[in-house]
C-alpha positions, 0 to 999 in steps of 0.5 A: 887301582879300584876304589869305591864310587864314594871315594871318587868325589874325595879323589877329585877334590884332591886332584883339583887342590894339587893342580892349583898348587902347581909343582915340579916332579921330583919323585915318581910314584904311582897313585896307589903308592902315594896313597899308601905312603899318605895312609901310613902317615895318618892322612885320610885317603880313599879306600883302594886296592892295587891289582897286578893281575886280572884275578887280583882285580876281580878279588879286589872288586869283591873285597870292596863290595860295592855294585860299582867300582872305579878302575884306574890304569896306573902309569906315570903320566897325566891324562889317563882318563882321556887317554886311549889304549893301543888296543882301542879301549878309550880311557884309562879310568872307568866307573864300571859295574863290579861284574865288568871288572874282569873284562876291563882288567883284561883290556887294561893290564898289559896294554899300552895307554897313550895320553897327552903326557905319555908321548906317542909310544904310550906307557905300559899298564902293569897295575890297575 
């Protein structure tokens, strides 16, 4: 999922509030799917575009139009920012220049991200 740098602060605040409430996982949704449902229900969410291919990621970054974007791997596990891809890329969340989206999307999409919650085998990244 690619979001503008302005939306990043709002996302961080939402994560802090959610972790403080605790909870049990009864529904498995990716971040971008949850944001879409909340938006359709009238909740303000940060602007973001999910991409399943490198080409879609480049188009999404162009549509956002900022000099920098946040590219986030979408897996059903926490700790994406501190995770490590099996191809050596450190972290599943990056603030990058729009010109670097293709490079990062190529490394992330189709890769396997290992986090504290994914287990040693990691999880495949099919969406950013």
